[in-house]
PDB file of the backbone (N, CA, C, O) and the ligand in Angstrom, with CONECT records:
HET     CU  A 101       1
ATOM      1  N   MET A   1      24.816 -36.600 164.286  1.00  0.00           N
ATOM      2  CA  MET A   1      24.977 -37.596 165.358  1.00  0.00           C
ATOM      3  C   MET A   1      24.908 -36.887 166.709  1.00  0.00           C
ATOM      4  O   MET A   1      25.601 -35.899 166.950  1.00  0.00           O
ATOM      5  N   VAL A   2      24.067 -37.409 167.566  1.00  0.00           N
ATOM      6  CA  VAL A   2      23.915 -36.874 168.911  1.00  0.00           C
ATOM      7  C   VAL A   2      24.587 -37.849 169.871  1.00  0.00           C
ATOM      8  O   VAL A   2      24.429 -39.063 169.750  1.00  0.00           O
ATOM      9  N   GLY A   3      25.329 -37.309 170.817  1.00  0.00           N
ATOM     10  CA  GLY A   3      25.978 -38.160 171.804  1.00  0.00           C
ATOM     11  C   GLY A   3      25.407 -37.916 173.187  1.00  0.00           C
ATOM     12  O   GLY A   3      25.074 -36.786 173.543  1.00  0.00           O
ATOM     13  N   ALA A   4      25.296 -38.990 173.968  1.00  0.00           N
ATOM     14  CA  ALA A   4      24.992 -38.877 175.391  1.00  0.00           C
ATOM     15  C   ALA A   4      26.313 -39.047 176.137  1.00  0.00           C
ATOM     16  O   ALA A   4      27.001 -40.055 175.981  1.00  0.00           O
ATOM     17  N   VAL A   5      26.654 -38.061 176.940  1.00  0.00           N
ATOM     18  CA  VAL A   5      27.961 -38.084 177.600  1.00  0.00           C
ATOM     19  C   VAL A   5      27.776 -38.058 179.112  1.00  0.00           C
ATOM     20  O   VAL A   5      26.672 -37.832 179.608  1.00  0.00           O
ATOM     21  N   SER A   6      28.848 -38.287 179.825  1.00  0.00           N
ATOM     22  CA  SER A   6      28.756 -38.370 181.278  1.00  0.00           C
ATOM     23  C   SER A   6      28.295 -37.043 181.860  1.00  0.00           C
ATOM     24  O   SER A   6      28.522 -35.981 181.281  1.00  0.00           O
ATOM     25  N   GLY A   7      27.649 -37.122 183.007  1.00  0.00           N
ATOM     26  CA  GLY A   7      27.076 -35.934 183.618  1.00  0.00           C
ATOM     27  C   GLY A   7      25.638 -35.710 183.192  1.00  0.00           C
ATOM     28  O   GLY A   7      25.091 -34.623 183.384  1.00  0.00           O
ATOM     29  N   LEU A   8      25.011 -36.751 182.603  1.00  0.00           N
ATOM     30  CA  LEU A   8      23.621 -36.666 182.133  1.00  0.00           C
ATOM     31  C   LEU A   8      23.433 -35.487 181.187  1.00  0.00           C
ATOM     32  O   LEU A   8      22.596 -34.613 181.412  1.00  0.00           O
ATOM     33  N   LYS A   9      24.226 -35.484 180.128  1.00  0.00           N
ATOM     34  CA  LYS A   9      24.190 -34.401 179.152  1.00  0.00           C
ATOM     35  C   LYS A   9      24.247 -34.972 177.741  1.00  0.00           C
ATOM     36  O   LYS A   9      24.727 -36.081 177.508  1.00  0.00           O
ATOM     37  N   PHE A  10      23.737 -34.166 176.809  1.00  0.00           N
ATOM     38  CA  PHE A  10      24.039 -34.396 175.410  1.00  0.00           C
ATOM     39  C   PHE A  10      25.392 -33.747 175.109  1.00  0.00           C
ATOM     40  O   PHE A  10      25.860 -32.907 175.878  1.00  0.00           O
ATOM     41  N   ASP A  11      26.011 -34.126 174.014  1.00  0.00           N
ATOM     42  CA  ASP A  11      27.361 -33.628 173.756  1.00  0.00           C
ATOM     43  C   ASP A  11      27.380 -32.197 173.219  1.00  0.00           C
ATOM     44  O   ASP A  11      28.439 -31.569 173.182  1.00  0.00           O
ATOM     45  N   LEU A  12      26.243 -31.682 172.810  1.00  0.00           N
ATOM     46  CA  LEU A  12      26.150 -30.282 172.408  1.00  0.00           C
ATOM     47  C   LEU A  12      24.909 -29.667 173.050  1.00  0.00           C
ATOM     48  O   LEU A  12      23.976 -30.379 173.421  1.00  0.00           O
ATOM     49  N   GLU A  13      24.908 -28.358 173.175  1.00  0.00           N
ATOM     50  CA  GLU A  13      23.703 -27.677 173.664  1.00  0.00           C
ATOM     51  C   GLU A  13      22.731 -27.395 172.526  1.00  0.00           C
ATOM     52  O   GLU A  13      21.520 -27.335 172.737  1.00  0.00           O
ATOM     53  N   THR A  14      23.265 -27.222 171.320  1.00  0.00           N
ATOM     54  CA  THR A  14      22.429 -26.929 170.159  1.00  0.00           C
ATOM     55  C   THR A  14      22.920 -27.750 168.970  1.00  0.00           C
ATOM     56  O   THR A  14      24.119 -27.825 168.700  1.00  0.00           O
ATOM     57  N   TYR A  15      21.973 -28.361 168.268  1.00  0.00           N
ATOM     58  CA  TYR A  15      22.283 -29.129 167.067  1.00  0.00           C
ATOM     59  C   TYR A  15      21.632 -28.451 165.864  1.00  0.00           C
ATOM     60  O   TYR A  15      20.630 -27.748 165.988  1.00  0.00           O
ATOM     61  N   GLY A  16      22.221 -28.681 164.722  1.00  0.00           N
ATOM     62  CA  GLY A  16      21.691 -28.110 163.501  1.00  0.00           C
ATOM     63  C   GLY A  16      22.397 -26.815 163.143  1.00  0.00           C
ATOM     64  O   GLY A  16      23.442 -26.507 163.715  1.00  0.00           O
ATOM     65  N   PRO A  17      21.843 -26.044 162.197  1.00  0.00           N
ATOM     66  CA  PRO A  17      20.553 -26.294 161.550  1.00  0.00           C
ATOM     67  C   PRO A  17      20.595 -27.474 160.576  1.00  0.00           C
ATOM     68  O   PRO A  17      21.600 -27.735 159.915  1.00  0.00           O
ATOM     69  N   VAL A  18      19.451 -28.178 160.518  1.00  0.00           N
ATOM     70  CA  VAL A  18      19.263 -29.232 159.533  1.00  0.00           C
ATOM     71  C   VAL A  18      18.058 -28.853 158.673  1.00  0.00           C
ATOM     72  O   VAL A  18      17.233 -28.027 159.064  1.00  0.00           O
ATOM     73  N   LYS A  19      17.975 -29.469 157.502  1.00  0.00           N
ATOM     74  CA  LYS A  19      16.879 -29.157 156.585  1.00  0.00           C
ATOM     75  C   LYS A  19      15.570 -29.791 157.048  1.00  0.00           C
ATOM     76  O   LYS A  19      15.549 -30.931 157.511  1.00  0.00           O
ATOM     77  N   ALA A  20      14.490 -29.045 156.919  1.00  0.00           N
ATOM     78  CA  ALA A  20      13.160 -29.588 157.234  1.00  0.00           C
ATOM     79  C   ALA A  20      12.850 -30.768 156.316  1.00  0.00           C
ATOM     80  O   ALA A  20      13.346 -30.848 155.192  1.00  0.00           O
ATOM     81  N   GLY A  21      12.033 -31.668 156.811  1.00  0.00           N
ATOM     82  CA  GLY A  21      11.670 -32.870 156.064  1.00  0.00           C
ATOM     83  C   GLY A  21      12.061 -34.087 156.863  1.00  0.00           C
ATOM     84  O   GLY A  21      11.941 -34.098 158.088  1.00  0.00           O
ATOM     85  N   GLU A  22      12.528 -35.109 156.180  1.00  0.00           N
ATOM     86  CA  GLU A  22      12.939 -36.329 156.864  1.00  0.00           C
ATOM     87  C   GLU A  22      14.304 -36.093 157.508  1.00  0.00           C
ATOM     88  O   GLU A  22      15.302 -35.875 156.821  1.00  0.00           O
ATOM     89  N   VAL A  23      14.327 -36.139 158.811  1.00  0.00           N
ATOM     90  CA  VAL A  23      15.562 -35.892 159.562  1.00  0.00           C
ATOM     91  C   VAL A  23      15.992 -37.207 160.209  1.00  0.00           C
ATOM     92  O   VAL A  23      15.238 -37.823 160.963  1.00  0.00           O
ATOM     93  N   THR A  24      17.201 -37.615 159.901  1.00  0.00           N
ATOM     94  CA  THR A  24      17.727 -38.864 160.463  1.00  0.00           C
ATOM     95  C   THR A  24      18.664 -38.555 161.618  1.00  0.00           C
ATOM     96  O   THR A  24      19.583 -37.744 161.507  1.00  0.00           O
ATOM     97  N   PHE A  25      18.400 -39.228 162.729  1.00  0.00           N
ATOM     98  CA  PHE A  25      19.223 -39.068 163.926  1.00  0.00           C
ATOM     99  C   PHE A  25      20.063 -40.322 164.134  1.00  0.00           C
ATOM    100  O   PHE A  25      19.588 -41.445 163.966  1.00  0.00           O
ATOM    101  N   GLY A  26      21.295 -40.108 164.496  1.00  0.00           N
ATOM    102  CA  GLY A  26      22.096 -41.179 165.073  1.00  0.00           C
ATOM    103  C   GLY A  26      22.381 -40.793 166.513  1.00  0.00           C
ATOM    104  O   GLY A  26      22.654 -39.631 166.816  1.00  0.00           O
ATOM    105  N   TYR A  27      22.315 -41.776 167.390  1.00  0.00           N
ATOM    106  CA  TYR A  27      22.449 -41.481 168.817  1.00  0.00           C
ATOM    107  C   TYR A  27      23.439 -42.476 169.409  1.00  0.00           C
ATOM    108  O   TYR A  27      23.219 -43.686 169.361  1.00  0.00           O
ATOM    109  N   VAL A  28      24.515 -41.966 169.961  1.00  0.00           N
ATOM    110  CA  VAL A  28      25.558 -42.844 170.497  1.00  0.00           C
ATOM    111  C   VAL A  28      25.698 -42.622 172.002  1.00  0.00           C
ATOM    112  O   VAL A  28      25.666 -41.490 172.485  1.00  0.00           O
ATOM    113  N   ASN A  29      25.851 -43.709 172.715  1.00  0.00           N
ATOM    114  CA  ASN A  29      26.009 -43.629 174.166  1.00  0.00           C
ATOM    115  C   ASN A  29      27.494 -43.623 174.518  1.00  0.00           C
ATOM    116  O   ASN A  29      28.189 -44.627 174.361  1.00  0.00           O
ATOM    117  N   GLU A  30      27.958 -42.487 174.990  1.00  0.00           N
ATOM    118  CA  GLU A  30      29.352 -42.356 175.429  1.00  0.00           C
ATOM    119  C   GLU A  30      29.407 -42.343 176.955  1.00  0.00           C
ATOM    120  O   GLU A  30      30.425 -41.974 177.542  1.00  0.00           O
ATOM    121  N   ASP A  31      28.331 -42.739 177.579  1.00  0.00           N
ATOM    122  CA  ASP A  31      28.201 -42.741 179.036  1.00  0.00           C
ATOM    123  C   ASP A  31      28.031 -44.184 179.504  1.00  0.00           C
ATOM    124  O   ASP A  31      28.068 -45.110 178.694  1.00  0.00           O
ATOM    125  N   SER A  32      27.848 -44.374 180.794  1.00  0.00           N
ATOM    126  CA  SER A  32      27.788 -45.725 181.354  1.00  0.00           C
ATOM    127  C   SER A  32      26.385 -46.129 181.788  1.00  0.00           C
ATOM    128  O   SER A  32      26.211 -47.203 182.365  1.00  0.00           O
ATOM    129  N   VAL A  33      25.377 -45.293 181.525  1.00  0.00           N
ATOM    130  CA  VAL A  33      24.005 -45.627 181.884  1.00  0.00           C
ATOM    131  C   VAL A  33      23.102 -45.443 180.663  1.00  0.00           C
ATOM    132  O   VAL A  33      23.496 -44.847 179.660  1.00  0.00           O
ATOM    133  N   ARG A  34      21.871 -45.975 180.777  1.00  0.00           N
ATOM    134  CA  ARG A  34      20.923 -45.931 179.666  1.00  0.00           C
ATOM    135  C   ARG A  34      20.424 -44.516 179.419  1.00  0.00           C
ATOM    136  O   ARG A  34      20.170 -43.766 180.361  1.00  0.00           O
ATOM    137  N   HIS A  35      20.285 -44.159 178.155  1.00  0.00           N
ATOM    138  CA  HIS A  35      19.715 -42.861 177.778  1.00  0.00           C
ATOM    139  C   HIS A  35      18.731 -43.059 176.635  1.00  0.00           C
ATOM    140  O   HIS A  35      18.807 -44.023 175.874  1.00  0.00           O
ATOM    141  N   SER A  36      17.806 -42.112 176.542  1.00  0.00           N
ATOM    142  CA  SER A  36      16.849 -42.110 175.432  1.00  0.00           C
ATOM    143  C   SER A  36      16.947 -40.771 174.718  1.00  0.00           C
ATOM    144  O   SER A  36      17.626 -39.853 175.180  1.00  0.00           O
ATOM    145  N   LEU A  37      16.275 -40.673 173.607  1.00  0.00           N
ATOM    146  CA  LEU A  37      16.210 -39.417 172.859  1.00  0.00           C
ATOM    147  C   LEU A  37      14.818 -39.287 172.269  1.00  0.00           C
ATOM    148  O   LEU A  37      14.394 -40.094 171.442  1.00  0.00           O
ATOM    149  N   ILE A  38      14.121 -38.257 172.712  1.00  0.00           N
ATOM    150  CA  ILE A  38      12.855 -37.910 172.087  1.00  0.00           C
ATOM    151  C   ILE A  38      12.945 -36.454 171.635  1.00  0.00           C
ATOM    152  O   ILE A  38      13.837 -35.712 172.045  1.00  0.00           O
ATOM    153  N   VAL A  39      12.008 -36.068 170.789  1.00  0.00           N
ATOM    154  CA  VAL A  39      12.000 -34.725 170.211  1.00  0.00           C
ATOM    155  C   VAL A  39      10.677 -34.071 170.578  1.00  0.00           C
ATOM    156  O   VAL A  39       9.622 -34.696 170.474  1.00  0.00           O
ATOM    157  N   ALA A  40      10.730 -32.822 171.004  1.00  0.00           N
ATOM    158  CA  ALA A  40       9.514 -32.105 171.369  1.00  0.00           C
ATOM    159  C   ALA A  40       9.558 -30.701 170.794  1.00  0.00           C
ATOM    160  O   ALA A  40      10.622 -30.132 170.550  1.00  0.00           O
ATOM    161  N   LYS A  41       8.359 -30.162 170.587  1.00  0.00           N
ATOM    162  CA  LYS A  41       8.239 -28.771 170.145  1.00  0.00           C
ATOM    163  C   LYS A  41       7.123 -28.137 170.955  1.00  0.00           C
ATOM    164  O   LYS A  41       6.000 -28.640 170.976  1.00  0.00           O
ATOM    165  N   ASP A  42       7.428 -27.048 171.612  1.00  0.00           N
ATOM    166  CA  ASP A  42       6.442 -26.366 172.458  1.00  0.00           C
ATOM    167  C   ASP A  42       5.817 -27.341 173.462  1.00  0.00           C
ATOM    168  O   ASP A  42       4.602 -27.351 173.660  1.00  0.00           O
ATOM    169  N   ASP A  43       6.666 -28.157 174.089  1.00  0.00           N
ATOM    170  CA  ASP A  43       6.249 -29.123 175.112  1.00  0.00           C
ATOM    171  C   ASP A  43       5.395 -30.268 174.578  1.00  0.00           C
ATOM    172  O   ASP A  43       4.856 -31.046 175.365  1.00  0.00           O
ATOM    173  N   THR A  44       5.261 -30.387 173.268  1.00  0.00           N
ATOM    174  CA  THR A  44       4.535 -31.507 172.682  1.00  0.00           C
ATOM    175  C   THR A  44       5.534 -32.464 172.046  1.00  0.00           C
ATOM    176  O   THR A  44       6.335 -32.069 171.199  1.00  0.00           O
ATOM    177  N   LYS A  45       5.480 -33.719 172.460  1.00  0.00           N
ATOM    178  CA  LYS A  45       6.402 -34.701 171.906  1.00  0.00           C
ATOM    179  C   LYS A  45       6.047 -35.012 170.463  1.00  0.00           C
ATOM    180  O   LYS A  45       4.876 -35.143 170.108  1.00  0.00           O
ATOM    181  N   VAL A  46       7.073 -35.128 169.645  1.00  0.00           N
ATOM    182  CA  VAL A  46       6.870 -35.625 168.295  1.00  0.00           C
ATOM    183  C   VAL A  46       6.536 -37.112 168.400  1.00  0.00           C
ATOM    184  O   VAL A  46       7.326 -37.877 168.955  1.00  0.00           O
ATOM    185  N   PRO A  47       5.374 -37.542 167.877  1.00  0.00           N
ATOM    186  CA  PRO A  47       4.932 -38.924 168.109  1.00  0.00           C
ATOM    187  C   PRO A  47       5.781 -39.958 167.369  1.00  0.00           C
ATOM    188  O   PRO A  47       6.420 -39.667 166.358  1.00  0.00           O
ATOM    189  N   ASN A  48       5.762 -41.149 167.901  1.00  0.00           N
ATOM    190  CA  ASN A  48       6.343 -42.321 167.235  1.00  0.00           C
ATOM    191  C   ASN A  48       7.830 -42.174 166.960  1.00  0.00           C
ATOM    192  O   ASN A  48       8.341 -42.681 165.961  1.00  0.00           O
ATOM    193  N   PHE A  49       8.520 -41.475 167.855  1.00  0.00           N
ATOM    194  CA  PHE A  49       9.969 -41.386 167.693  1.00  0.00           C
ATOM    195  C   PHE A  49      10.628 -41.426 169.063  1.00  0.00           C
ATOM    196  O   PHE A  49      10.423 -40.530 169.882  1.00  0.00           O
ATOM    197  N   ARG A  50      11.406 -42.447 169.307  1.00  0.00           N
ATOM    198  CA  ARG A  50      12.173 -42.542 170.550  1.00  0.00           C
ATOM    199  C   ARG A  50      13.349 -43.467 170.304  1.00  0.00           C
ATOM    200  O   ARG A  50      13.181 -44.616 169.894  1.00  0.00           O
ATOM    201  N   LEU A  51      14.530 -42.956 170.557  1.00  0.00           N
ATOM    202  CA  LEU A  51      15.739 -43.764 170.447  1.00  0.00           C
ATOM    203  C   LEU A  51      16.204 -44.126 171.846  1.00  0.00           C
ATOM    204  O   LEU A  51      16.036 -43.351 172.787  1.00  0.00           O
ATOM    205  N   VAL A  52      16.793 -45.313 171.975  1.00  0.00           N
ATOM    206  CA  VAL A  52      17.308 -45.756 173.269  1.00  0.00           C
ATOM    207  C   VAL A  52      18.690 -46.364 173.059  1.00  0.00           C
ATOM    208  O   VAL A  52      18.898 -47.177 172.159  1.00  0.00           O
ATOM    209  N   VAL A  53      19.614 -45.957 173.895  1.00  0.00           N
ATOM    210  CA  VAL A  53      20.952 -46.558 173.904  1.00  0.00           C
ATOM    211  C   VAL A  53      21.195 -47.081 175.318  1.00  0.00           C
ATOM    212  O   VAL A  53      21.305 -46.314 176.275  1.00  0.00           O
ATOM    213  N   GLU A  54      21.275 -48.393 175.420  1.00  0.00           N
ATOM    214  CA  GLU A  54      21.276 -49.039 176.730  1.00  0.00           C
ATOM    215  C   GLU A  54      22.599 -48.879 177.478  1.00  0.00           C
ATOM    216  O   GLU A  54      22.619 -48.667 178.691  1.00  0.00           O
ATOM    217  N   GLN A  55      23.682 -48.983 176.748  1.00  0.00           N
ATOM    218  CA  GLN A  55      24.976 -48.991 177.448  1.00  0.00           C
ATOM    219  C   GLN A  55      26.052 -48.369 176.578  1.00  0.00           C
ATOM    220  O   GLN A  55      25.838 -48.068 175.404  1.00  0.00           O
ATOM    221  N   LYS A  56      27.209 -48.185 177.186  1.00  0.00           N
ATOM    222  CA  LYS A  56      28.305 -47.495 176.509  1.00  0.00           C
ATOM    223  C   LYS A  56      28.609 -48.154 175.169  1.00  0.00           C
ATOM    224  O   LYS A  56      28.738 -49.374 175.071  1.00  0.00           O
ATOM    225  N   GLY A  57      28.720 -47.318 174.145  1.00  0.00           N
ATOM    226  CA  GLY A  57      29.030 -47.821 172.817  1.00  0.00           C
ATOM    227  C   GLY A  57      27.815 -48.146 171.975  1.00  0.00           C
ATOM    228  O   GLY A  57      27.939 -48.315 170.762  1.00  0.00           O
ATOM    229  N   ASP A  58      26.641 -48.237 172.588  1.00  0.00           N
ATOM    230  CA  ASP A  58      25.433 -48.521 171.816  1.00  0.00           C
ATOM    231  C   ASP A  58      25.098 -47.343 170.898  1.00  0.00           C
ATOM    232  O   ASP A  58      25.310 -46.181 171.245  1.00  0.00           O
ATOM    233  N   VAL A  59      24.572 -47.675 169.729  1.00  0.00           N
ATOM    234  CA  VAL A  59      24.133 -46.668 168.773  1.00  0.00           C
ATOM    235  C   VAL A  59      22.714 -47.020 168.345  1.00  0.00           C
ATOM    236  O   VAL A  59      22.416 -48.181 168.064  1.00  0.00           O
ATOM    237  N   ASP A  60      21.850 -46.030 168.296  1.00  0.00           N
ATOM    238  CA  ASP A  60      20.507 -46.210 167.760  1.00  0.00           C
ATOM    239  C   ASP A  60      20.300 -45.129 166.713  1.00  0.00           C
ATOM    240  O   ASP A  60      20.935 -44.076 166.770  1.00  0.00           O
ATOM    241  N   SER A  61      19.425 -45.380 165.766  1.00  0.00           N
ATOM    242  CA  SER A  61      19.169 -44.365 164.753  1.00  0.00           C
ATOM    243  C   SER A  61      17.723 -44.453 164.309  1.00  0.00           C
ATOM    244  O   SER A  61      17.068 -45.484 164.465  1.00  0.00           O
ATOM    245  N   GLY A  62      17.240 -43.362 163.758  1.00  0.00           N
ATOM    246  CA  GLY A  62      15.874 -43.326 163.280  1.00  0.00           C
ATOM    247  C   GLY A  62      15.625 -42.044 162.515  1.00  0.00           C
ATOM    248  O   GLY A  62      16.393 -41.085 162.593  1.00  0.00           O
ATOM    249  N   THR A  63      14.530 -42.056 161.773  1.00  0.00           N
ATOM    250  CA  THR A  63      14.180 -40.918 160.928  1.00  0.00           C
ATOM    251  C   THR A  63      12.795 -40.433 161.306  1.00  0.00           C
ATOM    252  O   THR A  63      11.891 -41.230 161.558  1.00  0.00           O
ATOM    253  N   VAL A  64      12.637 -39.119 161.343  1.00  0.00           N
ATOM    254  CA  VAL A  64      11.358 -38.533 161.700  1.00  0.00           C
ATOM    255  C   VAL A  64      11.158 -37.295 160.824  1.00  0.00           C
ATOM    256  O   VAL A  64      12.122 -36.632 160.441  1.00  0.00           O
ATOM    257  N   SER A  65       9.912 -36.996 160.517  1.00  0.00           N
ATOM    258  CA  SER A  65       9.598 -35.853 159.671  1.00  0.00           C
ATOM    259  C   SER A  65       9.388 -34.615 160.535  1.00  0.00           C
ATOM    260  O   SER A  65       8.523 -34.606 161.411  1.00  0.00           O
ATOM    261  N   LEU A  66      10.170 -33.579 160.291  1.00  0.00           N
ATOM    262  CA  LEU A  66      10.092 -32.355 161.091  1.00  0.00           C
ATOM    263  C   LEU A  66       9.910 -31.147 160.192  1.00  0.00           C
ATOM    264  O   LEU A  66      10.587 -31.004 159.174  1.00  0.00           O
ATOM    265  N   ASP A  67       8.987 -30.281 160.583  1.00  0.00           N
ATOM    266  CA  ASP A  67       8.830 -28.988 159.927  1.00  0.00           C
ATOM    267  C   ASP A  67       9.889 -28.030 160.465  1.00  0.00           C
ATOM    268  O   ASP A  67      10.562 -28.324 161.452  1.00  0.00           O
ATOM    269  N   ALA A  68      10.027 -26.892 159.812  1.00  0.00           N
ATOM    270  CA  ALA A  68      10.970 -25.890 160.286  1.00  0.00           C
ATOM    271  C   ALA A  68      10.564 -25.407 161.675  1.00  0.00           C
ATOM    272  O   ALA A  68       9.380 -25.297 161.993  1.00  0.00           O
ATOM    273  N   GLY A  69      11.553 -25.127 162.476  1.00  0.00           N
ATOM    274  CA  GLY A  69      11.279 -24.631 163.815  1.00  0.00           C
ATOM    275  C   GLY A  69      12.396 -25.023 164.752  1.00  0.00           C
ATOM    276  O   GLY A  69      13.378 -25.650 164.354  1.00  0.00           O
ATOM    277  N   THR A  70      12.230 -24.643 165.997  1.00  0.00           N
ATOM    278  CA  THR A  70      13.208 -25.001 167.015  1.00  0.00           C
ATOM    279  C   THR A  70      12.605 -26.073 167.914  1.00  0.00           C
ATOM    280  O   THR A  70      11.522 -25.896 168.472  1.00  0.00           O
ATOM    281  N   TYR A  71      13.303 -27.161 168.044  1.00  0.00           N
ATOM    282  CA  TYR A  71      12.841 -28.315 168.810  1.00  0.00           C
ATOM    283  C   TYR A  71      13.734 -28.509 170.035  1.00  0.00           C
ATOM    284  O   TYR A  71      14.842 -27.979 170.121  1.00  0.00           O
ATOM    285  N   THR A  72      13.208 -29.285 170.970  1.00  0.00           N
ATOM    286  CA  THR A  72      13.989 -29.661 172.134  1.00  0.00           C
ATOM    287  C   THR A  72      14.252 -31.155 172.082  1.00  0.00           C
ATOM    288  O   THR A  72      13.333 -31.949 171.882  1.00  0.00           O
ATOM    289  N   LEU A  73      15.488 -31.527 172.261  1.00  0.00           N
ATOM    290  CA  LEU A  73      15.855 -32.932 172.400  1.00  0.00           C
ATOM    291  C   LEU A  73      15.852 -33.254 173.885  1.00  0.00           C
ATOM    292  O   LEU A  73      16.414 -32.513 174.691  1.00  0.00           O
ATOM    293  N   ILE A  74      15.221 -34.355 174.238  1.00  0.00           N
ATOM    294  CA  ILE A  74      15.012 -34.699 175.644  1.00  0.00           C
ATOM    295  C   ILE A  74      15.383 -36.167 175.851  1.00  0.00           C
ATOM    296  O   ILE A  74      15.094 -37.020 175.012  1.00  0.00           O
ATOM    297  N   CYS A  75      16.024 -36.438 176.979  1.00  0.00           N
ATOM    298  CA  CYS A  75      16.174 -37.817 177.453  1.00  0.00           C
ATOM    299  C   CYS A  75      15.123 -38.010 178.532  1.00  0.00           C
ATOM    300  O   CYS A  75      15.123 -37.300 179.537  1.00  0.00           O
ATOM    301  N   ASP A  76      14.210 -38.986 178.324  1.00  0.00           N
ATOM    302  CA  ASP A  76      13.108 -39.154 179.276  1.00  0.00           C
ATOM    303  C   ASP A  76      13.346 -40.289 180.277  1.00  0.00           C
ATOM    304  O   ASP A  76      12.409 -40.768 180.916  1.00  0.00           O
ATOM    305  N   VAL A  77      14.585 -40.707 180.403  1.00  0.00           N
ATOM    306  CA  VAL A  77      14.909 -41.665 181.466  1.00  0.00           C
ATOM    307  C   VAL A  77      14.712 -40.954 182.812  1.00  0.00           C
ATOM    308  O   VAL A  77      15.165 -39.821 182.976  1.00  0.00           O
ATOM    309  N   PRO A  78      14.041 -41.603 183.780  1.00  0.00           N
ATOM    310  CA  PRO A  78      13.806 -40.950 185.070  1.00  0.00           C
ATOM    311  C   PRO A  78      15.106 -40.450 185.695  1.00  0.00           C
ATOM    312  O   PRO A  78      16.116 -41.154 185.726  1.00  0.00           O
ATOM    313  N   GLY A  79      15.052 -39.217 186.191  1.00  0.00           N
ATOM    314  CA  GLY A  79      16.225 -38.606 186.801  1.00  0.00           C
ATOM    315  C   GLY A  79      17.080 -37.823 185.837  1.00  0.00           C
ATOM    316  O   GLY A  79      18.041 -37.175 186.252  1.00  0.00           O
ATOM    317  N   HIS A  80      16.750 -37.866 184.549  1.00  0.00           N
ATOM    318  CA  HIS A  80      17.561 -37.182 183.540  1.00  0.00           C
ATOM    319  C   HIS A  80      16.863 -35.919 183.029  1.00  0.00           C
ATOM    320  O   HIS A  80      17.063 -35.512 181.885  1.00  0.00           O
ATOM    321  N   ALA A  81      16.046 -35.303 183.883  1.00  0.00           N
ATOM    322  CA  ALA A  81      15.222 -34.177 183.436  1.00  0.00           C
ATOM    323  C   ALA A  81      16.041 -32.998 182.928  1.00  0.00           C
ATOM    324  O   ALA A  81      15.554 -32.191 182.136  1.00  0.00           O
ATOM    325  N   ASN A  82      17.285 -32.902 183.385  1.00  0.00           N
ATOM    326  CA  ASN A  82      18.113 -31.793 182.920  1.00  0.00           C
ATOM    327  C   ASN A  82      18.797 -32.074 181.590  1.00  0.00           C
ATOM    328  O   ASN A  82      19.542 -31.240 181.077  1.00  0.00           O
ATOM    329  N   MET A  83      18.545 -33.232 181.046  1.00  0.00           N
ATOM    330  CA  MET A  83      19.232 -33.640 179.819  1.00  0.00           C
ATOM    331  C   MET A  83      18.426 -33.147 178.629  1.00  0.00           C
ATOM    332  O   MET A  83      17.558 -33.848 178.109  1.00  0.00           O
ATOM    333  N   LYS A  84      18.732 -31.936 178.213  1.00  0.00           N
ATOM    334  CA  LYS A  84      17.997 -31.297 177.136  1.00  0.00           C
ATOM    335  C   LYS A  84      18.976 -30.562 176.229  1.00  0.00           C
ATOM    336  O   LYS A  84      20.038 -30.115 176.662  1.00  0.00           O
ATOM    337  N   ALA A  85      18.592 -30.450 174.960  1.00  0.00           N
ATOM    338  CA  ALA A  85      19.363 -29.674 174.007  1.00  0.00           C
ATOM    339  C   ALA A  85      18.396 -29.126 172.972  1.00  0.00           C
ATOM    340  O   ALA A  85      17.242 -29.546 172.900  1.00  0.00           O
ATOM    341  N   SER A  86      18.873 -28.192 172.177  1.00  0.00           N
ATOM    342  CA  SER A  86      18.034 -27.610 171.125  1.00  0.00           C
ATOM    343  C   SER A  86      18.423 -28.171 169.769  1.00  0.00           C
ATOM    344  O   SER A  86      19.576 -28.524 169.525  1.00  0.00           O
ATOM    345  N   LEU A  87      17.427 -28.243 168.893  1.00  0.00           N
ATOM    346  CA  LEU A  87      17.657 -28.618 167.506  1.00  0.00           C
ATOM    347  C   LEU A  87      16.965 -27.588 166.620  1.00  0.00           C
ATOM    348  O   LEU A  87      15.765 -27.341 166.745  1.00  0.00           O
ATOM    349  N   VAL A  88      17.740 -27.001 165.733  1.00  0.00           N
ATOM    350  CA  VAL A  88      17.191 -26.013 164.814  1.00  0.00           C
ATOM    351  C   VAL A  88      16.948 -26.686 163.458  1.00  0.00           C
ATOM    352  O   VAL A  88      17.855 -27.265 162.861  1.00  0.00           O
ATOM    353  N   VAL A  89      15.702 -26.594 162.993  1.00  0.00           N
ATOM    354  CA  VAL A  89      15.304 -27.138 161.692  1.00  0.00           C
ATOM    355  C   VAL A  89      14.853 -25.962 160.839  1.00  0.00           C
ATOM    356  O   VAL A  89      14.043 -25.148 161.281  1.00  0.00           O
ATOM    357  N   GLU A  90      15.372 -25.868 159.622  1.00  0.00           N
ATOM    358  CA  GLU A  90      15.004 -24.725 158.786  1.00  0.00           C
ATOM    359  C   GLU A  90      14.805 -25.116 157.335  1.00  0.00           C
ATOM    360  O   GLU A  90      14.492 -24.264 156.504  1.00  0.00           O
TER     361      GLU A  90
HETATM  362 CU    CU A 101      19.691 -39.656 179.825  1.00  0.00          CU2+
END
């Protein structure tokens, strides 16, 4: 479970390690503004995966297929460019 917390941050700097394959994300909004969650590797977004939590208490979830490697979790809401974390898949 990934949390969006106040200060335009994720609740951890690094998530995982998780097993390669189908990876299920839960995303909870613990903040008061909208946040999203996308996954990227080497600056390339993983296609067809984006979670959005509109307001405090909202939860979104989804599953995406990931190979082993280190990924970046990104919130692509404008102004949230510093909202990044790492995800280790092995
Ligand atoms: Cu955000």
